[in-house]
Structures are given as structure tokens and as C-alpha cells.
N, C-alpha and C positions, 0 to 999 in steps of 0.2 A: 195649863191654865195658870199655874203659879208663876211660871216663867214670864208669861205675858203680863201678868199683874205687876211683877217686879220691874219689867221693862218699861211699862207705862208710868210707874212711879219714878223711874229714872228720867224719863222724858220730862215729866212735870218738874222735877228738881232742876234739871238742866235749863229749862226755860226760865226758871227763877234764879239762875246762876248760883244754885246751891250745889257746887261741884262735888264736895265730899259726899253728900247724901246721894247725889246722882251716881257717883262712882260705886258706892256700896250697893245701890239698887241694880245697876247694870251687872255688877259682878255676881250678885245673887241670881239674876236671870240667866247669866252665862253658865253658871254652875248647873242649872237645871236643864238648859238647852243651849248649847254653844252654837251661836249663829254669827256669821260674818258681820252683820249689822250691829249686833250687840258688842262685839269686839271693837268695831270701829268707834262706837260711842264711848267705850272705855278709854280708848285712845284720845278722844276729844276731851273727855273730862281730865285726863292726866295732863294734856297740853294746856288746858285752861288753868290748871293748878301749878303750872310751871315745871312740871316733871317731864321734861322734853325727851330724855333718853327712853324712859318707860313708855311714853306716848308713841315714839317712833317704833318701838318694838311691837306695841299693840297694833299700830297701823300695818306693819309688815305681816303680823299674824292674821289680821283681817284679810289682807290680800291673798295669803295662802289659803285661808278658809274659803274665800270667794271662788277659788279654782276647784274646790271640792264641793260638788253639788249637795251633799248631805248637810252642809253648814250654811246654806242660803247663798244668795247672790247679792252683791252690791250693785246699786244702780248708779247712773250718772249723777243723780241728784243727792246721793248719800253724802 
């Protein structure tokens, strides 16, 4: 439940383009429950903040997690 609450806070921050706050919330969510979608959103925040190398690594990690069913699955709309 805490992971979901943190994730939803990250979504709200991202929608308002508060990237640093969104990143913090997504990282908190990821620490509690590491899912591919959360990792993807971490990458999106990093990219929006101009941290391209770290963003690419996060996107690559999200793809690896996508292949591991215990970490959730990325959809075409993600």
C-alpha cells in the first residue's frame, strides 16, 4: 500500500512537471516494490531533468525487469 501511495504521488508530481519530487516519490515506491513501470517512470523523470545517461540506464533496467514476471510487465502505452 505504501508503494502504491508513493507511486501515485510520483504520477501527480510528474503531471505537474515537478520532476525532482516525482523522482523522489518513484524511487521511494521502487524501494518498497520494484516494478518495471516504476523503473520506467524513474527514467522518464531523469530524462526530463536532462540526466540522459542515468535515464538510459533506468530504461534499460526497466526492459530487463519487464522480462522478469515478478517485476511487472510494460505495456505498449507505457
